[in-house]
N, C-alpha and C positions, 0 to 999 in steps of 0.2 A: 399846517403840518403839525405834528405832535412835539416839535421842539421849537426854540427860539435861538437865533444867532446873536452872540454877545462878543465884543472884542476880547482880545487877548490880556493877560496881566503884564503889560510891559513888553510884549513882543508882537509880532507880526500875525501870528496864528491866531485864526477865528476859532471861537468855542461853540458848541452847541449846548444848551440846557435842556436836559431830559430828565423826565421821571424817573426817580430811583427805583431799584428792583423791589418789587412788591409792595409799592406806597405810593403816595405823593411827593415824598421828599425828592427834591430835584438835586441834580449834579452837573457840572461841567465836564464835557468831553471834547477832545480834539478830533478833527477828521481823520489823522492816523489811527486813533483809538477804535474809531467807528469801523475804519477799514480791517483793523486787526480782529476785531470781532466777527467780520464777515469771514475771513480767512481762518479763523479758529473753528468755526462751525464746518467750513469745508474740509479742515483737518480731521475733525471728529467724524465726520461722514466717510472719509477715507480709511482712518482706522477701522471703523465700525465693518466696512466692506472688505478690507484688506486682511484684517485680524492682526495688523503690526501697524506701528507708527511710521509713517513715510519717511524714508531716508533723506529725501530732499524734495524741493518743489521748483518748478519753473512758473513763474507768474507772467501773465500777458498784461501789457499796458497799451494804451493808444499810441499810435505812432508819433503824435505831436507832443507826447510829453517831454519835459526839459528836464535837465539834470535834478533840480530839486525835487520835481514831482517823483522821478524814478528813485531817487534816495528815500522818499517819504514811503512809497511802496515797499522798498526793501525792509525799512524800519517797522512798516505794519507788520510784514511776514516774519519777522523776528519776534515782535510783541506776540503774536500768535503761536510762537514756539516752532516756526518751520526753519528748515535749513535752506534758505534761499539760494539755489544755484546760479539762477541768471534771471534776467527780465528779458522777455521776447515781444517785440511788437506784434500787436493783435493782428493786422493783416498779413504778417509773415506767417502766423499761426494758423490762420486760417487757410492760406495757401497750402501750408503743409498737410493741414488736416484732410484737404481735398486731393493729396496726392500730386500737386503739380510740380513739387520738386523732382519728381521722376522724369519730367520732361528736360531736355538739354537747355532750349532758350525759349523766351517768350515773354510777352508783356501782358498784365492782368490788371484788372480793376477789382478791388474789393469793396463791395458795396454793403456796409454793416449798419443795419437799422435796429437797433436794440430798443429796449423799453424806454428809456429816456434820452439817449443821445443818438446822432447819425454821424457816421465817418465814412469817407471814401478815399481810398488810397490807390495809386497807381505803382504796382510792382514791376520790376525788370528781373527776370530769371536769367542767369548765365552760369552754364555748368554746375547746376544744383545750388547757386548761391543767391538768395533774394536781395534786391537794392530797393529801397523806398524811393521812388522818385519824386512823388508829391503826396500830400495828404491835404484833406479839407473836410469839412462838416459843420455840423450845427449842433452845439452841446445843450440845446433846449428843445429836441424834437425827437419824437420816438412812438413806439407804440403805445405808451401812455396817453398821447394826444389823441390817438385814434379812440382809445377807450372813452375819453372826455368827449369826443366829438358823437359818439354814439350815444352817451348818456343825454346829451343835449337832444338829439334826435328821439330818443324814447320819452323825454319829458314833453317834447312838442306834442307828441301823441297821446299822453295820458291824460285822462280827465281832471285830474288833480295837479297837473303839471306847474302851474303858477304857484300854488300853495307849497309844493315840494321843492321849487326852487327857493322860495323864501325861507323855508325850513332848513334847507341844505347849508346856508350859511353858518348856523350855530349848532349844527347836529353832525358831529364827525361820523358817528355810526351810519346815518343815513347815506352820507356820501359814499362810505366804504360800501355799503350795500348796492349802491347804484354801480359803482365801478366793478364791483365783481360780478354783477349781472350782465354788464355791458361785455366785460372781457371773455365771459363764458359765451355770449352771442356771437361776439367776433369770430372766435375758435369756430363756433359751428358753422359759420358763413364762409368759411374756408372751402367747405365741400357741398354747403347746401344754398339753395336759390332763395330760401326764405326762412326764417325762425320766429318763434314767438316765446316770451317768457312771463312769468308773473312779476309785475314790478309793483311793489307797495300795494298788494292785493288787487291789482289790475292786470289783466293780460294785454300786453303790448307786443305787436308784430313789426318785423322790419325785413325787407328784401335785401339781397345783396346789391341790387343796383341802388337803393337808397344809402346804403352803408358807402359804397364807393363814391356816390355824389358827396357825401358829409366829409370824407377824408381826401377828396381831390385836391383841396388847397394845401394839406400837408405833403401831399406827394410832389406837387409843383416845387415845394419849399427845398426838395432834395435835389432838384435839377440845377440849380446854381453852383452848389459846392461840386457837383459832378463835372460841370463845364470848366470850373476854377482848377480843378486838379488835373484835367486833361491839358489845359492851356499851360500851367506851370510845368507840365512834364514834357511839353511842346509836342503833343501827341493829339491825333484825331480818333474819333471811334473806330474807325477802319484799321487803325493801327494796333488795336487791341486784339489778342489770341483769345480773349474769353473774359468773362465777369463771374466772381464769385459772390453769391448771396449770402449773408450772414446775419444772424440775429432772427428772433422769433417773428419780428414783424414783417420779415421778408416772405413769410408763408401765404399773406394775404395776396390772393392771386392779382388784383389791382397793382400791388406793388411790382409783380414781375413783369406785367406788361408795360408799365411805366418805364422801367429800366430798360427794356428791349427797345422801347420807342425812343 
């Protein structure tokens, strides 16, 4: 990573030592400051598109966030110059985005596979009001893992694979190029049966079947939290009225088939 973790000065908040702007001088920042920087960028985009400063903001958070994590999110929003009106559970936000609140009653699973995390929540809808019955997940699983699995597949087929693996450990730019290529190929494999790309001056091809075999263990890791969430909600798959797929990684056809299965 382009940063190092460091313990806080007399408190329990971890710090990240990052390179200073425009040069190698480093500085310590808190996770709240990092979150505020992301929210500030989003606010700037909104201002550019809307032509005016947003009057308020609703920020979504994972359903499992505790009071301290929610307060830290509010603090980050204020640091970013936002008027935080309220926080909304991510699975509830997804259900609203899909218009499920227009129904009277129902029980839904929200399967959220993002870039770096996986969450599954069971929602109960009664008269337009959502209640989170249970939530589970894996905070170290997501589309980024698919990218890394595809990188390993590409290196297995590259004539200089062993050499590139050795260089990768000390060459951040090489790691980034490999991941960027893998992500592009992953996107193309959503609709194509096979793709090829130039990887460090060599053309390497991958079929969708190869890719799906490489990510199969990752998909299996989502099954446990799904079963646990259903068990905690005291429901079976047959009790659900639908499943909402959220997150860019759910565009992978194998993910959709796995969820249905």
